[in-house]
C-alpha angles and dihedrals in degrees: 000000000000124000092249091051092050090047092054090046089053092046091059098037114115107239147184121216120205105173113046127125122230096220093034089061094061104123123209088259092056092044091049091057092047091046091056090051092050110028123199100039101087133002112284094198106099096226092048090047091051090052091046088054097049108111112245105160139327094274089055090049088056089051091052093045092050091047090057091048087052090054092056098087105141138036087250089059090053091047092049094048093048095047094046093047088052090049092053093046092050101040102034102032103028089235109169097177130023134178099210116204108224125187103202092171092075094052106040140076136294094019090065110026092177099053106006124121127204115273088239090060092045092051093046090050096053091043093050090050092046095053092043092049092049090050095045103035106017092239118140114215127196127181134237112190109216128202113217097231095206088066090059132204095340089061091048090049090052095044091050089049090053090050093046104039100031100036119165125190091241091062105101107156147040117213144180123214142157128077115347101197108098092003105103116205097218094068088070096053095107091053094050091045089054093045091051090050086057088056095255120142120242112238111160126168110244139162094020098120100359133060132276092275088076090058091049088051091050090052097043102036103027101032091233113201093184128015122227105227100332087186097155092054085092088073093063119059092188090055092049089051090049093050091048095045095047095041095237106163124220118223098219119197107180102184091044090055091055092046093052092042090241084131124026098221140353091252088060094049112127097221091111090049089056093048093047090051090056095250116152106249126197122183120223142164103229102190099002102173093046095046092045094243143105136208089259090056092048089054090051090051092048091048090055096044093046095036093235130174125202093286092049092050091048088052089055089055091048091050092055091052092048093047092049127097092236116135113268093249091055092045090053092049093049092048090050089051091052091048090050091049093050090049093056 
């Protein structure tokens, strides 16, 4: 099968995405609309905005990400972002189900007294967008509330409070993101224990820019059920064996790992090491708009690195569905849809 044929197969393949950030999915089109609502934060001129968005290095990515956060000033902005991200996932990537990682802490009061909105307004905005997107595009969204690790225990306290006191049925997971260096996982154990008592799934980032010990910490201290990235797990054969034996999936995001310098080049990416060790691998886009990628492109990269044909690529899509926290009835329906597509 030629490269173009496999690309078109991937483009039409029904998919689930498990590791994709709400703000990091804001495309230049979405940002342009927000920039017109709130002038002075980012360039409004389309060519300047395109250049602003072009990935240069990780520090620049952080600048772009924070600029988008600064554009989210009202509940209507949050609603618009969420609905448009869902539209792009559904129509451009054929994503049928996505667990969108949201970081409410950076958008709500009192963390940001200048721009923040009440958590009630934030929650209502993402829920309105979720139900409208499911109605309009057939995409099912679920939420993972993510603590920005660099903001420490106070951010985890707040995020747990949002999950506890403003719980919505679509909230399925509790995460931990941001820089890993100097941000030990064990300090967040009480928050993850409490989240798990609420019935939320534990899905921290770990081993993206630090060694395998961070992944061990995420498993031991945070009860991780899936690992965000887990890139450095490849350095520890005992850890790979543990992940494989206990069926803990890795949420692999190849282009992101290059962008953050977690991996030097795609050809050195350890995704094949994970697969060969029997670890469950899902492929995801992380911050697609800001890293200049898409879920379709990440599947193309994975197909090349793992030497997959159509059936292998379809198995990747099936794995993501199986590793998701979707209800069993929805999982069965998505798997049947993938089977039907492959049979075409």
